C-alpha positions, -999 to 999 in steps of 0.1 A, spaced: -490 -597 346 -485 -560 343 -484 -544 308 -471 -513 295 -484 -502 262 -458 -475 251 -468 -449 225 -458 -416 212 -481 -386 212 -481 -368 181 -474 -330 185 -500 -313 176 -522 -340 189 -540 -361 163 -563 -388 168 -560 -418 142 -557 -456 139 -528 -455 162 -547 -440 189 -576 -465 182 -554 -492 184 -539 -483 219 -569 -473 235 -589 -502 224 -562 -529 232 -558 -513 269 -596 -513 274 -598 -549 262 -567 -560 282 -583 -545 315 -616 -555 309 -612 -590 294 -583 -606 307 -566 -614 339 -536 -589 332 -536 -551 340 -524 -526 314 -513 -491 313 -507 -466 285 -474 -447 286 -472 -419 260 -446 -393 256 -446 -361 231 -430 -369 201 -424 -340 179 -410 -349 143 -406 -312 127 -368 -318 120 -338 -339 129 -332 -324 163 -370 -331 174 -367 -366 159 -334 -372 179 -349 -359 210 -379 -383 207 -359 -415 202 -337 -406 230 -366 -398 253 -383 -432 248 -345 -449 249 -342 -434 287 -376 -445 297 -374 -469 326 -403 -494 327 -385 -523 346 -412 -527 370 -437 -539 343 -437 -574 333 -440 -566 296 -439 -538 273 -458 -536 239 -448 -507 214 -464 -504 180 -450 -474 163 -416 -454 160 -399 -441 183 -417 -459 212 -398 -492 203 -366 -476 215 -375 -486 248 -356 -511 265 -370 -543 283 -365 -579 284 -398 -586 275 -405 -562 247 -431 -571 222 -434 -549 189 -466 -551 172 -457 -529 145 -481 -504 127 -457 -486 106 -422 -471 106 -417 -433 96 -432 -440 61 -418 -410 43 -383 -422 51 -390 -457 41 -415 -473 17 -430 -439 5 -396 -421 2 -392 -429 -35 -421 -404 -39 -400 -374 -26 -378 -374 -57 -346 -376 -35 -317 -395 -42 -306 -423 -19 -271 -412 -15 -256 -383 3 -248 -354 -20 -212 -351 -30 -210 -315 -19 -220 -325 18 -197 -313 43 -167 -338 55 -183 -341 91 -216 -352 77 -197 -376 51 -179 -390 81 -213 -398 102 -227 -413 68 -200 -436 66 -201 -446 102 -238 -450 106 -238 -486 89 -213 -497 113 -236 -498 143 -268 -510 128 -284 -531 153 -258 -525 180 -276 -510 215 -243 -500 227 -238 -475 200 -270 -457 206 -257 -429 230 -229 -422 206 -255 -420 175 -277 -397 194 -249 -374 207 -235 -372 171 -269 -364 155 -275 -338 180 -241 -323 175 -248 -320 134 -283 -308 140 -270 -277 156 -247 -266 130 -264 -239 110 -242 -246 78 -255 -281 77 -293 -273 72 -293 -277 34 -284 -315 39 -306 -322 71 -340 -317 56 -369 -340 66 -370 -359 42 -334 -360 30 -308 -389 25 -291 -380 55 -319 -381 81 -332 -413 63 -300 -431 70 -301 -418 105 -336 -428 111 -330 -465 97 -302 -468 120 -319 -458 149 -346 -480 142 -323 -509 136 -312 -506 172 -346 -504 187 -358 -533 167 -328 -553 168 -333 -591 177 -314 -587 207 -339 -561 222 -373 -576 212 -387 -610 225 -416 -611 198 -425 -595 166 -459 -589 153 -475 -568 126 -512 -554 122 -512 -567 86 -495 -588 62 -487 -557 41 -469 -543 70 -449 -577 75 -439 -579 39 -425 -542 38 -386 -540 28 -366 -531 57 -396 -531 84 -382 -562 104 -345 -574 112 -333 -600 90 -346 -635 100 -371 -622 124 -403 -644 126 -431 -621 125 -468 -629 132 -494 -608 113 -526 -604 132 -551 -576 125 -571 -561 151 -607 -547 148 -617 -513 153 -626 -498 188 -655 -480 171 -688 -490 181 -706 -502 148 -735 -523 144 -750 -539 111 -782 -518 104 -794 -489 86 -802 -480 51 -782 -479 18 -785 -442 9 -751 -428 0 -714 -436 -8 -693 -428 21 -655 -424 29 -636 -410 60 -601 -401 62 -575 -373 64 -578 -351 33 -544 -356 19 -524 -370 -11 -520 -405 -1 -556 -411 7 -564 -404 -29 -598 -385 -22 -592 -369 -56 -597 -401 -73 -633 -406 -57 -642 -371 -67 -632 -376 -104 -648 -411 -106 -680 -395 -95 -683 -374 -125 -687 -408 -143 -715 -423 -122 -750 -418 -132 -779 -414 -108 -784 -397 -78 -764 -417 -50 -743 -389 -32 -708 -392 -19 -701 -379 17 -666 -372 26 -658 -369 61 -626 -356 76 -602 -326 74 -568 -320 60 -546 -300 39 -562 -309 5 -596 -298 17 -598 -266 -1 -584 -283 -37 -611 -310 -33 -640 -288 -26 -629 -267 -54 -625 -299 -76 -660 -312 -66 -680 -279 -66 -696 -287 -101 -713 -321 -85 -741 -315 -60 -738 -351 -51 -705 -345 -34 -708 -334 3 -678 -325 27 -693 -329 65 -656 -323 79 -645 -335 114 -672 -364 128 -667 -378 162 -672 -411 169 -708 -412 174 -715 -396 141 -690 -417 125 -711 -448 134 -742 -432 121 -729 -425 88 -715 -460 85 -751 -474 94 -769 -456 62 -742 -460 37 -747 -479 6 -710 -487 3 -676 -473 18 -647 -462 -4 -613 -466 5 -585 -460 -19 -553 -450 1 -519 -459 -13 -504 -490 4 -521 -485 34 -508 -503 68 -540 -519 74 -571 -494 74 -595 -495 101 -623 -480 78 -623 -515 60 -630 -533 93 -654 -507 106 -675 -508 73 -677 -545 72 -688 -546 108 -716 -523 96 -725 -548 68 -714 -524 42 -694 -533 9 -660 -516 5 -647 -503 -28 -607 -503 -29 -580 -505 -55 -553 -530 -59 -522 -510 -45 -541 -498 -13 -523 -524 8 -538 -535 42 -576 -533 29 -569 -558 0 -560 -584 26 -599 -585 34 -617 -570 2 -624 -600 -22 -635 -583 -55 -671 -590 -63 -677 -609 -31 -677 -583 -1 -669 -554 -23 -648 -544 -53 -611 -542 -58 -600 -523 -87 -573 -507 -107 -564 -474 -91 -577 -452 -116 -612 -432 -117 -627 -450 -146 -624 -484 -128 -636 -470 -97 -664 -453 -116 -675 -486 -129 -676 -502 -93 -696 -475 -81 -721 -477 -109 -728 -514 -100 -737 -505 -66 -757 -474 -77 -777 -494 -99 -784 -524 -75 -789 -517 -35 -795 -555 -35 -759 -561 -45 -748 -537 -20 -770 -554 8 -755 -589 0 -719 -578 -4 -723 -563 29 -733 -594 47 -702 -611 31 -681 -586 46 -698 -591 80 -690 -627 80 -653 -619 67 -645 -598 99 -662 -619 123 -629 -638 129 -610 -607 139 -610 -601 176 -591 -586 202 -586 -619 220 -565 -632 189 -545 -600 192 -538 -606 230 -530 -642 223 -503 -632 197 -490 -604 219 -490 -613 255 -469 -639 269 -452 -646 305 -417 -639 309 -395 -668 313 -386 -673 350 -349 -668 362 -346 -706 362 -358 -709 325 -339 -681 314 -306 -687 332 -279 -708 324 -275 -742 344 -244 -752 360 -237 -778 331 -211 -765 309 -198 -741 333 -159 -742 336 -142 -736 371 -115 -710 367 -89 -696 391 -71 -663 388 -39 -659 407 -27 -626 417 -6 -606 440 -33 -580 447 -70 -577 454 -89 -566 423 -120 -554 442 -126 -523 445 -109 -516 413 -86 -487 413 -54 -493 394 -48 -503 359 -42 -539 372 -70 -542 395 -94 -527 368 -85 -553 343 -89 -586 366 -121 -573 380 -137 -561 346 -126 -590 324 -132 -619 344 -164 -605 360 -178 -608 325 -165 -644 319 -180 -652 352 -214 -647 337 -206 -683 319 -183 -698 343 -174 -700 376 -144 -677 384 -126 -674 417 -96 -650 423 -70 -660 448 -53 -626 459 -28 -616 481 -38 -586 505 -21 -560 528 -8 -572 561 -31 -548 580 -60 -561 563 -84 -589 576 -88 -609 546 -119 -616 529 -140 -641 508 -170 -629 490 -188 -626 458 -175 -592 444 -198 -598 413 -222 -623 400 -202 -656 397 -170 -638 407 -154 -649 441 -125 -633 455 -104 -648 483 -81 -622 498 -52 -635 521 -32 -612 542 5 -610 540 23 -620 573 49 -600 590 77 -622 576 67 -612 543 66 -577 552 102 -578 565 112 -596 533 96 -570 509 111 -544 527 149 -559 524 144 -565 487 130 -530 481 160 -515 500 184 -534 477 172 -516 447 170 -482 461 133 -484 473 116 -491 442 84 -506 449 86 -543 444 62 -564 464 53 -587 435 87 -596 429 94 -601 464 67 -625 466 76 -642 436 113 -649 451 100 -664 482 64 -679 478 70 -702 510 68 -672 531 32 -672 525 20 -707 533 -18 -698 537 -18 -681 505 -1 -711 489 -25 -735 506 -57 -718 493 -42 -713 457 -33 -749 454 -65 -761 466 -85 -743 442 -59 -746 412 -62 -786 418 -101 -786 414 -100 -759 385 -105 -766 348 -84 -734 340 -58 -718 361 -47 -683 351 -15 -667 362 -25 -630 360 9 -615 361 35 -641 367 45 -634 403 19 -657 420 25 -687 397 56 -700 419 31 -706 447 15 -733 427 42 -742 405 41 -781 418 4 -784 419 -16 -806 394 -30 -781 371 -52 -792 343 -50 -762 317 -26 -733 326 -30 -696 313 -7 -667 314 -22 -634 315 6 -610 305 -7 -576 317 28 -561 303 62 -577 292 71 -578 327 107 -587 323 114 -556 299 94 -533 322 110 -543 355 143 -540 339 135 -502 332 125 -498 366 151 -513 385 184 -499 393 214 -512 370 230 -530 402 238 -566 409 206 -569 431 186 -550 405 198 -575 377 192 -604 400 155 -595 404 152 -590 364 166 -622 360 142 -640 385 113 -625 368 128 -635 332 129 -671 345 94 -671 358 80 -657 326 99 -682 307 86 -709 323 48 -698 319 53 -692 283 65 -727 280 40 -746 302 10 -725 294 -17 -737 271 -29 -702 265 -11 -667 268 -33 -638 269 -13 -603 257 -27 -568 260 -10 -557 227 6 -570 197 42 -556 206 40 -575 241 31 -605 221 61 -602 196 84 -596 225 74 -624 245 70 -650 218 104 -639 203 124 -636 235 113 -672 247 107 -687 215 70 -699 223 46 -711 198 25 -680 186 -3 -700 179 -9 -704 219 -9 -665 222 -39 -642 216 -47 -605 224 -73 -593 249 -63 -557 251 -72 -535 280 -104 -518 282 -124 -492 296 -155 -497 320 -182 -478 303 -202 -480 329 -180 -456 350 -166 -437 324 -197 -414 316 -200 -400 282 -210 -364 282 -221 -345 248 -212 -311 244 -243 -297 259 -238 -317 291 -203 -306 293 -211 -271 290 -235 -277 319 -208 -291 341 -183 -264 333 -208 -236 344 -214 -256 375 -176 -258 384 -172 -224 374 -150 -232 342 -174 -218 316 -152 -192 303 -120 -210 305 -104 -237 282 -96 -267 304 -67 -288 292 -63 -320 314 -40 -346 316 -40 -381 335 -6 -391 349 7 -415 373 41 -413 390 57 -432 363 85 -424 340 69 -418 307 40 -399 323 65 -375 340 81 -368 307 45 -360 296 41 -334 320 75 -319 312 59 -312 278 30 -295 294 51 -273 320 73 -262 289 41 -252 268 22 -237 296 36 -202 294 25 -201 257 -11 -203 267 -22 -180 293 -59 -185 285 -55 -223 292 -58 -241 325 -37 -272 325 -50 -297 351 -27 -325 358 -46 -355 375 -28 -383 394 1 -391 417 27 -375 390 20 -343 408 41 -356 438 71 -355 416 70 -318 409 58 -308 446 93 -288 447 90 -271 414 79 -237 407 50 -243 383 35 -220 355 6 -199 371 -21 -219 346 -10 -254 357 -25 -272 386 -15 -304 402 -44 -320 418 -28 -355 428 -47 -386 430 -85 -384 428 -115 -409 434 -133 -424 404 -161 -400 408 -141 -371 408 -119 -383 380 -151 -387 360 -163 -349 368 -128 -336 357 -131 -357 324 -164 -343 320 -155 -308 322 -124 -307 301 -124 -289 268 -95 -310 259 -75 -341 270 -40 -342 265 -19 -372 258 18 -362 252 32 -393 256 67 -400 239 79 -432 255 65 -463 277 51 -496 267 19 -517 269 -15 -500 259 -24 -465 265 -55 -465 288 -56 -429 295 -62 -424 258 -93 -449 260 -107 -429 290 -105 -397 272 -122 -410 242 -149 -425 261 -156 -395 283 -166 -374 253 -134 -350 254 -117 -342 226 -83 -355 224 -47 -339 213 -22 -369 212 13 -376 202 17 -399 172 34 -422 197 8 -417 225 -20 -430 201 -5 -465 201 -30 -493 203 -60 -474 186 -53 -482 150 -79 -467 125 -89 -439 150 -65 -411 137 -95 -390 124 -109 -392 154 -81 -374 172 -61 -343 170 -26 -356 164 9 -342 166 44 -355 158 57 -360 190 79 -329 192 73 -303 216 70 -276 190 47 -297 172 25 -300 204 25 -260 209 13 -256 173 -14 -281 173 -28 -272 206 -29 -238 193 -47 -249 161 -73 -267 185 -81 -238 206 -89 -219 172 -111 -243 159 -147 -236 161 -168 -257 186 -191 -268 160 -162 -284 141 -146 -301 174 -179 -320 183 -185 -340 154 -153 -362 162 -162 -367 197 -193 -392 197 -174 -411 169 -144 -415 192 -168 -429 221 -182 -453 195 -149 -464 187 -140 -473 221 -173 -491 226 -168 -514 197 -131 -521 202 -124 -517 239 -155 -523 260 -148 -550 285 -177 -571 269 -158 -570 236 -129 -579 250 -140 -607 275 -153 -622 242 -119 -630 232 -114 -649 262 -145 -666 261 -139 -679 228 -110 -698 238 -125 -714 268 -135 -747 256 
């Protein structure tokens, strides 16, 4: 099995206990097991919020899928994503966790913090543990880190940065992201907020990779550590003042406290500072020590403890030292005393007076660490990933579901196609779903799996259907009506009816996606019937067809089919509350069988671009010095009204380029347009994504229409700031603070667009990642599919 040990590289580079663990574990796996391991390290500066965020982001992007297992031990390496991710936790960023209280800083964000920081502060708890919110969080933190005026609230440490790091860690260490948890000591396993609630954590200590042998004399007290406050070297120096005799204290290591400690010890010739020592010299210092002193505050584990006991030397520590106290038994293999110089001095005096006591305790320590081995560590950490057969769900419990549609869903382009494909392919992960669709007469038809578990059978129309459709469309002034024409005469499509009935009768659930294909299976033996109402079809078609006898006849036919579906169906899926109200009231249907599964966004195809990425794209497209205001608009009445609003406003904004994307441009082909308005017509998904990614602002000046407003969700998901009418923001309750709103009038549109253009970029960018997160939490297809899956019983 191939294993990646994933680790951060400190900047500047420091060799410590973490490095000892990685290198020693790597060597043991490769030399003593059948597995092969590599150490993957990324530079991880942590000088300020921005460098921390970049370090977390770097690991989150790292693709190690070619390894069978990944082991991480320390922040931010556990942001890696892998199905067989094991965390062997050393510690979190302690200054923002268990030692934060020493900073004297509050837990809460100060009351005078800017409103944008307060919004992020309030939002972060809502995404704890949710991987889908990670990109939004990283973008939001980068945005605030670049605002010069925010520096007083973004210190390291500070309440805001503390909450940000806690949120990042909650995502990387979530139970959905980690296959197994372990800790290097019981001390680490017990620390508050170190592991997710309910996680099973195996505490397994590891030995040191330093070659130490039980030999030598017992000449001096010895310690080796970084010379800084948490290691409490000062306590040793002060304790030595009360120790009688000539046994010296040798202190190895360097650090910020070195000069002060030397000044404190200069009156005692027994205290000697030897500075940095390499591994070979460190082993020699252990070999001739009488005892090893180690008195840190709440240490994670403390390799010094193991190295000393491997050298058969007693360890003198203190009761609040954390990890060392798990191995030092007071009076047996060392001393564990109160954390104050007088108590430490008494222990040292006992050892200074009796080399025999030191030797006896040292042998007990050697026996104590004999059970600690790399074999036990590997046994706890390394496990084979489940095979696909073991991990996957079997056929038992999978429902057979047939979806009836009058158009293919794949590849998804229009809104209806996107809904069917993206919703039901997620349901198909747990159930067997087949779409029976009507295709164009010039297509060959198909039968294929278009996604795992999702089969689509496309039956082409025949010539008789084409003629019938032409006749119906001509009778209503050539308004497109392929769906209604099929519903009126399903007998003209015997091939479609045959396949649809065959699949419907052997399915557990049959879903009429739109009402139009239902007449083809009306007489079939259907177990459970669902109606997926993409719109209130009767109301929508009434607004499309002319008010003629033929137009009214078509509306009445659609109304009769919808009524029958609302009466017969066990479940009715609506995309909005307004559609639910309209259908249930008009047909007096039981509201208990209705539920809402809103239209969503395919977050895999709508790429979020943070402000930096957006600027880079604008430069590549030659738009860096322009304000680009974009609107998506198909050739549909409410969209055409929205374009009229833009055309009227454009002359007031000579420095803004207005770009109308979609088929609505065809309706204005004969119009003389303002010079700063471009109609680019229908575009591919890739082109749309680039246009959304380059927009300075996305416009949604809708004042009419029904259903949900998919373009608004695309805007929010893409990272574009959004200026929308009050009417246009329907369906996104609770998101007002994430949008720029105006009151539906053209005058208000001009006023608010002008205000937006005058807003500094650093103030605009705060709302953008929160808007993406709002869409992820409420309108991702995975979330929406969950509403459907809950009703499949």
